[in-house]
TIRO-2110 file (N, C-alpha, C; in Angstrom, 1 decimal):
// TIRO-2110
38.0, -118.9, 83.7, N, 1, A
36.9, -119.4, 83.0, CA, 1, A
37.3, -120.5, 82.0, C, 1, A
36.7, -121.6, 82.0, N, 2, A
36.9, -122.6, 81.0, CA, 2, A
35.8, -122.6, 80.0, C, 2, A
36.1, -122.7, 78.7, N, 3, A
35.0, -122.6, 77.7, CA, 3, A
35.1, -123.8, 76.8, C, 3, A
33.9, -124.3, 76.5, N, 4, A
33.8, -125.5, 75.6, CA, 4, A
32.8, -125.2, 74.5, C, 4, A
33.2, -125.1, 73.3, N, 5, A
32.4, -124.8, 72.2, CA, 5, A
31.9, -126.1, 71.5, C, 5, A
30.7, -126.0, 71.0, N, 6, A
30.1, -127.2, 70.3, CA, 6, A
29.1, -126.7, 69.3, C, 6, A
28.6, -127.7, 68.5, N, 7, A
27.5, -127.4, 67.6, CA, 7, A
27.9, -127.2, 66.1, C, 7, A
29.2, -127.3, 65.9, N, 8, A
29.7, -127.2, 64.5, CA, 8, A
29.3, -128.4, 63.7, C, 8, A
29.5, -128.3, 62.4, N, 9, A
29.3, -129.4, 61.5, CA, 9, A
29.3, -129.0, 60.1, C, 9, A
28.8, -129.9, 59.2, N, 10, A
28.7, -129.7, 57.8, CA, 10, A
27.2, -129.3, 57.5, C, 10, A
27.1, -128.2, 56.7, N, 11, A
25.7, -127.8, 56.4, CA, 11, A
25.8, -127.2, 54.9, C, 11, A
24.7, -127.3, 54.2, N, 12, A
24.6, -126.7, 52.9, CA, 12, A
24.4, -125.2, 52.9, C, 12, A
24.8, -124.6, 51.9, N, 13, A
24.6, -123.1, 51.8, CA, 13, A
23.1, -122.8, 52.0, C, 13, A
22.8, -121.8, 52.7, N, 14, A
21.5, -121.4, 53.0, CA, 14, A
20.9, -122.0, 54.3, C, 14, A
21.6, -123.0, 54.8, N, 15, A
21.2, -123.7, 56.0, CA, 15, A
21.6, -122.9, 57.3, C, 15, A
21.3, -123.6, 58.4, N, 16, A
21.5, -123.0, 59.7, CA, 16, A
22.2, -123.9, 60.7, C, 16, A
22.9, -123.3, 61.6, N, 17, A
23.5, -124.0, 62.7, CA, 17, A
23.4, -123.2, 64.0, C, 17, A
23.4, -123.8, 65.1, N, 18, A
23.5, -123.1, 66.4, CA, 18, A
24.7, -123.6, 67.1, C, 18, A
25.6, -122.7, 67.4, N, 19, A
26.8, -123.0, 68.2, CA, 19, A
26.5, -122.7, 69.7, C, 19, A
27.1, -123.5, 70.6, N, 20, A
27.0, -123.2, 72.0, CA, 20, A
28.4, -123.2, 72.6, C, 20, A
28.5, -122.5, 73.7, N, 21, A
29.7, -122.4, 74.4, CA, 21, A
29.4, -122.5, 75.9, C, 21, A
29.8, -123.6, 76.5, N, 22, A
29.5, -123.8, 77.9, CA, 22, A
30.7, -123.3, 78.7, C, 22, A
30.4, -122.5, 79.7, N, 23, A
31.4, -121.9, 80.5, CA, 23, A
31.4, -122.5, 81.9, C, 23, A
32.6, -122.6, 82.5, N, 24, A
32.7, -123.1, 83.9, CA, 24, A
33.9, -122.4, 84.5, C, 24, A
34.0, -122.5, 85.8, N, 25, A
35.1, -121.9, 86.5, CA, 25, A
34.6, -120.6, 87.1, C, 25, A
35.4, -119.5, 86.9, N, 26, A
35.1, -118.2, 87.4, CA, 26, A
33.7, -117.7, 86.8, C, 26, A
33.2, -116.7, 87.5, N, 27, A
31.8, -116.3, 87.2, CA, 27, A
31.7, -115.8, 85.7, C, 27, A
30.9, -116.5, 85.0, N, 28, A
30.7, -116.3, 83.6, CA, 28, A
29.9, -115.0, 83.4, C, 28, A
29.0, -114.7, 84.3, N, 29, A
28.1, -113.5, 84.0, CA, 29, A
28.8, -112.2, 84.2, C, 29, A
30.0, -112.1, 84.7, N, 30, A
30.7, -110.9, 84.8, CA, 30, A
31.4, -110.4, 83.5, C, 30, A
31.6, -111.3, 82.6, N, 31, A
32.4, -111.1, 81.4, CA, 31, A
31.6, -110.9, 80.2, C, 31, A
32.0, -109.9, 79.4, N, 32, A
31.5, -109.9, 78.0, CA, 32, A
32.1, -111.1, 77.3, C, 32, A
31.3, -111.6, 76.3, N, 33, A
31.7, -112.8, 75.5, CA, 33, A
31.7, -112.5, 74.0, C, 33, A
32.5, -113.3, 73.3, N, 34, A
32.6, -113.0, 71.9, CA, 34, A
32.7, -114.3, 71.1, C, 34, A
32.4, -114.2, 69.9, N, 35, A
32.6, -115.3, 68.9, CA, 35, A
33.6, -114.8, 67.9, C, 35, A
34.6, -115.6, 67.5, N, 36, A
35.6, -115.3, 66.5, CA, 36, A
35.6, -116.5, 65.6, C, 36, A
36.2, -116.4, 64.4, N, 37, A
36.4, -117.5, 63.5, CA, 37, A
37.7, -117.4, 62.8, C, 37, A
38.2, -118.5, 62.4, N, 38, A
39.4, -118.6, 61.6, CA, 38, A
39.3, -119.6, 60.5, C, 38, A
39.4, -119.0, 59.3, N, 39, A
39.4, -119.9, 58.1, CA, 39, A
40.8, -120.3, 57.8, C, 39, A
40.9, -121.4, 57.0, N, 40, A
42.2, -121.9, 56.7, CA, 40, A
43.1, -120.9, 56.0, C, 40, A
44.3, -120.7, 56.5, N, 41, A
45.2, -119.7, 55.9, CA, 41, A
44.9, -118.3, 56.2, C, 41, A
43.9, -118.0, 57.1, N, 42, A
43.6, -116.6, 57.4, CA, 42, A
43.7, -116.4, 58.9, C, 42, A
43.7, -115.1, 59.2, N, 43, A
43.8, -114.7, 60.6, CA, 43, A
42.5, -114.9, 61.3, C, 43, A
42.5, -115.0, 62.6, N, 44, A
41.3, -115.1, 63.3, CA, 44, A
40.6, -113.7, 63.3, C, 44, A
39.2, -113.8, 63.1, N, 45, A
38.5, -112.5, 62.9, CA, 45, A
37.3, -112.5, 63.8, C, 45, A
36.9, -111.3, 64.1, N, 46, A
35.7, -111.1, 65.0, CA, 46, A
34.4, -111.4, 64.3, C, 46, A
33.5, -112.0, 65.0, N, 47, A
32.2, -112.4, 64.5, CA, 47, A
31.1, -111.6, 65.2, C, 47, A
31.1, -111.8, 66.6, N, 48, A
30.0, -111.2, 67.4, CA, 48, A
30.5, -111.0, 68.8, C, 48, A
29.9, -110.0, 69.5, N, 49, A
30.2, -109.9, 70.9, CA, 49, A
28.9, -109.5, 71.6, C, 49, A
28.9, -109.8, 72.9, N, 50, A
27.7, -109.5, 73.8, CA, 50, A
28.2, -109.1, 75.1, C, 50, A
27.6, -108.1, 75.7, N, 51, A
28.0, -107.6, 77.0, CA, 51, A
27.6, -108.6, 78.1, C, 51, A
28.0, -108.3, 79.3, N, 52, A
27.8, -109.2, 80.4, CA, 52, A
26.3, -109.5, 80.6, C, 52, A
25.5, -108.5, 80.4, N, 53, A
24.1, -108.7, 80.7, CA, 53, A
23.2, -108.8, 79.4, C, 53, A
23.9, -108.9, 78.3, N, 54, A
23.2, -109.0, 77.0, CA, 54, A
22.6, -107.7, 76.4, C, 54, A
22.9, -106.6, 77.1, N, 55, A
22.2, -105.4, 76.7, CA, 55, A
22.9, -104.7, 75.4, C, 55, A
24.2, -105.1, 75.2, N, 56, A
24.9, -104.5, 74.1, CA, 56, A
25.5, -105.6, 73.3, C, 56, A
25.2, -105.6, 72.0, N, 57, A
25.6, -106.6, 71.0, CA, 57, A
26.1, -106.0, 69.8, C, 57, A
27.1, -106.5, 69.2, N, 58, A
27.5, -106.1, 67.9, CA, 58, A
28.0, -107.2, 67.1, C, 58, A
28.0, -107.0, 65.7, N, 59, A
28.4, -108.0, 64.8, CA, 59, A
29.4, -107.5, 63.8, C, 59, A
30.1, -108.4, 63.2, N, 60, A
30.9, -108.0, 62.0, CA, 60, A
30.0, -107.7, 60.8, C, 60, A
30.4, -106.9, 59.9, N, 61, A
29.5, -106.6, 58.8, CA, 61, A
29.2, -107.8, 58.0, C, 61, A
30.1, -108.8, 58.0, N, 62, A
29.9, -110.0, 57.1, CA, 62, A
28.8, -110.9, 57.6, C, 62, A
28.5, -110.8, 58.9, N, 63, A
27.5, -111.7, 59.4, CA, 63, A
26.2, -111.0, 59.9, C, 63, A
26.3, -109.7, 59.9, N, 64, A
25.1, -108.9, 60.4, CA, 64, A
23.9, -109.2, 59.6, C, 64, A
22.8, -109.5, 60.4, N, 65, A
21.5, -109.8, 59.7, CA, 65, A
21.3, -111.3, 59.5, C, 65, A
22.4, -112.1, 59.7, N, 66, A
22.3, -113.5, 59.5, CA, 66, A
22.6, -114.3, 60.8, C, 66, A
23.5, -113.7, 61.6, N, 67, A
23.9, -114.4, 62.9, CA, 67, A
23.3, -113.7, 64.0, C, 67, A
23.0, -114.4, 65.1, N, 68, A
22.4, -113.8, 66.3, CA, 68, A
23.2, -114.4, 67.5, C, 68, A
23.8, -113.5, 68.3, N, 69, A
24.5, -114.0, 69.5, CA, 69, A
23.6, -113.8, 70.7, C, 69, A
23.6, -114.7, 71.7, N, 70, A
22.8, -114.6, 72.9, CA, 70, A
23.6, -115.3, 74.0, C, 70, A
23.1, -115.1, 75.2, N, 71, A
23.7, -115.7, 76.4, CA, 71, A
22.7, -116.0, 77.4, C, 71, A
22.9, -117.1, 78.2, N, 72, A
22.1, -117.4, 79.3, CA, 72, A
23.0, -117.5, 80.5, C, 72, A
22.9, -116.5, 81.3, N, 73, A
23.8, -116.4, 82.5, CA, 73, A
23.4, -117.4, 83.6, C, 73, A
22.2, -118.0, 83.5, N, 74, A
21.8, -119.0, 84.5, CA, 74, A
22.5, -120.3, 84.1, C, 74, A
22.5, -120.6, 82.8, N, 75, A
23.0, -121.8, 82.3, CA, 75, A
24.5, -121.7, 82.0, C, 75, A
25.1, -120.5, 82.2, N, 76, A
26.5, -120.2, 81.8, CA, 76, A
26.8, -120.6, 80.4, C, 76, A
26.0, -120.3, 79.5, N, 77, A
26.1, -120.7, 78.1, CA, 77, A
26.0, -119.5, 77.2, C, 77, A
26.8, -119.5, 76.2, N, 78, A
26.8, -118.5, 75.1, CA, 78, A
26.4, -119.2, 73.8, C, 78, A
25.6, -118.5, 73.0, N, 79, A
25.1, -119.1, 71.8, CA, 79, A
25.4, -118.3, 70.6, C, 79, A
25.5, -118.9, 69.4, N, 80, A
25.5, -118.2, 68.1, CA, 80, A
24.6, -118.9, 67.2, C, 80, A
23.5, -118.3, 66.9, N, 81, A
22.6, -118.8, 65.9, CA, 81, A
23.0, -118.3, 64.5, C, 81, A
23.3, -119.2, 63.6, N, 82, A
23.8, -118.8, 62.3, CA, 82, A
22.8, -119.3, 61.2, C, 82, A
22.3, -118.3, 60.4, N, 83, A
21.3, -118.6, 59.4, CA, 83, A
21.9, -118.1, 58.1, C, 83, A
21.2, -118.6, 57.0, N, 84, A
21.6, -118.2, 55.6, CA, 84, A
23.1, -118.4, 55.5, C, 84, A
23.6, -119.5, 55.9, N, 85, A
25.0, -119.7, 55.8, CA, 85, A
25.6, -119.8, 54.4, C, 85, A
26.8, -119.3, 54.2, N, 86, A
27.5, -119.2, 53.0, CA, 86, A
28.8, -120.0, 53.0, C, 86, A
29.3, -120.4, 51.9, N, 87, A
30.6, -121.1, 51.9, CA, 87, A
31.7, -120.3, 52.6, C, 87, A
31.6, -119.0, 52.5, N, 88, A
32.6, -118.1, 53.1, CA, 88, A
32.6, -118.1, 54.6, C, 88, A
31.5, -118.7, 55.1, N, 89, A
31.4, -118.8, 56.6, CA, 89, A
32.2, -120.0, 57.1, C, 89, A
32.7, -120.8, 56.2, N, 90, A
33.5, -122.0, 56.6, CA, 90, A
34.7, -121.6, 57.4, C, 90, A
34.8, -122.1, 58.6, N, 91, A
35.9, -121.7, 59.5, CA, 91, A
35.8, -122.5, 60.8, C, 91, A
36.8, -122.4, 61.6, N, 92, A
36.7, -122.9, 63.0, CA, 92, A
36.2, -121.7, 63.8, C, 92, A
35.2, -121.9, 64.6, N, 93, A
34.6, -120.9, 65.4, CA, 93, A
35.0, -121.0, 66.8, C, 93, A
35.4, -119.9, 67.4, N, 94, A
35.9, -119.9, 68.8, CA, 94, A
35.0, -119.0, 69.6, C, 94, A
34.7, -119.4, 70.8, N, 95, A
34.1, -118.5, 71.8, CA, 95, A
35.2, -118.0, 72.8, C, 95, A
35.0, -116.9, 73.3, N, 96, A
36.0, -116.3, 74.2, CA, 96, A
35.3, -115.4, 75.2, C, 96, A
36.0, -115.3, 76.3, N, 97, A
35.5, -114.4, 77.4, CA, 97, A
36.5, -113.2, 77.5, C, 97, A
35.9, -112.1, 77.6, N, 98, A
36.7, -110.8, 77.6, CA, 98, A
37.1, -110.5, 79.0, C, 98, A
38.1, -109.6, 79.2, N, 99, A
38.6, -109.1, 80.5, CA, 99, A
37.6, -108.1, 81.0, C, 99, A
36.7, -107.6, 80.2, N, 100, A
35.8, -106.6, 80.6, CA, 100, A
34.4, -107.1, 80.5, C, 100, A
33.5, -106.3, 81.2, N, 101, A
32.1, -106.6, 81.1, CA, 101, A
31.4, -106.1, 79.9, C, 101, A
32.1, -105.1, 79.2, N, 102, A
31.5, -104.4, 78.1, CA, 102, A
31.9, -105.2, 76.8, C, 102, A
30.9, -105.2, 75.9, N, 103, A
31.2, -105.9, 74.6, CA, 103, A
32.3, -105.2, 73.8, C, 103, A
33.1, -106.0, 73.2, N, 104, A
34.2, -105.5, 72.4, CA, 104, A
34.6, -106.4, 71.3, C, 104, A
35.0, -105.8, 70.2, N, 105, A
35.4, -106.6, 69.0, CA, 105, A
36.9, -106.8, 69.0, C, 105, A
37.6, -106.2, 69.9, N, 106, A
39.1, -106.2, 70.0, CA, 106, A
39.6, -107.5, 70.5, C, 106, A
40.3, -108.2, 69.7, N, 107, A
40.7, -109.6, 70.1, CA, 107, A
41.6, -109.6, 71.3, C, 107, A
42.4, -108.6, 71.4, N, 108, A
43.4, -108.5, 72.6, CA, 108, A
42.7, -108.4, 73.9, C, 108, A
41.4, -108.0, 73.9, N, 109, A
40.6, -107.9, 75.2, CA, 109, A
40.1, -109.2, 75.7, C, 109, A
40.3, -110.2, 74.9, N, 110, A
39.7, -111.6, 75.2, CA, 110, A
40.8, -112.4, 75.9, C, 110, A
40.5, -112.8, 77.1, N, 111, A
41.5, -113.5, 77.9, CA, 111, A
41.4, -115.0, 77.8, C, 111, A
40.1, -115.5, 77.8, N, 112, A
39.9, -117.0, 77.8, CA, 112, A
39.3, -117.4, 76.5, C, 112, A
39.8, -118.5, 76.0, N, 113, A
39.3, -119.1, 74.7, CA, 113, A
38.9, -120.5, 74.8, C, 113, A
37.9, -120.8, 74.1, N, 114, A
37.5, -122.2, 73.9, CA, 114, A
38.3, -122.9, 72.9, C, 114, A
38.1, -124.2, 72.7, N, 115, A
38.9, -125.0, 71.8, CA, 115, A
38.5, -124.9, 70.3, C, 115, A
37.4, -124.3, 70.0, N, 116, A
36.9, -124.1, 68.7, CA, 116, A
36.1, -125.3, 68.2, C, 116, A
35.1, -124.9, 67.3, N, 117, A
34.3, -125.9, 66.7, CA, 117, A
34.2, -125.6, 65.2, C, 117, A
34.3, -126.6, 64.4, N, 118, A
34.5, -126.5, 63.0, CA, 118, A
33.1, -126.4, 62.3, C, 118, A
33.0, -125.4, 61.4, N, 119, A
31.8, -125.2, 60.6, CA, 119, A
32.2, -125.3, 59.1, C, 119, A
31.6, -126.1, 58.4, N, 120, A
31.8, -126.2, 57.0, CA, 120, A
30.5, -126.1, 56.2, C, 120, A
30.5, -125.1, 55.3, N, 121, A
29.3, -124.8, 54.5, CA, 121, A
29.6, -125.2, 53.1, C, 121, A
28.9, -126.1, 52.6, N, 122, A
29.1, -126.6, 51.2, CA, 122, A
28.2, -125.8, 50.2, C, 122, A
28.7, -125.6, 49.0, N, 123, A
27.9, -124.9, 48.0, CA, 123, A
27.0, -125.8, 47.2, C, 123, A
END
């Protein structure tokens, strides 16, 4: 699976952005997908995950209620709708495809990674 993330940019606090992740190659619909982020000087952290068919979703506590993950298996695209953005959300956001069909927050379960898209939230 090849993954291409897009949609990042500069936004003011309280604003919204929608990230997309286009998948190609091996069958996208068989894999759980996830979003992770990495802020400068910090480790990559889990943001959201969605199972192969979208039936199971989970979020990190830091984004719960503000971010929404979804997928379109016809378009082979993963999305992350981000609202009420805060400066602490500033990071490079990565999409990833898991080895499993079930949603997971465990980074070691993710086999394929996109190149990342940068999100900057100004105060």
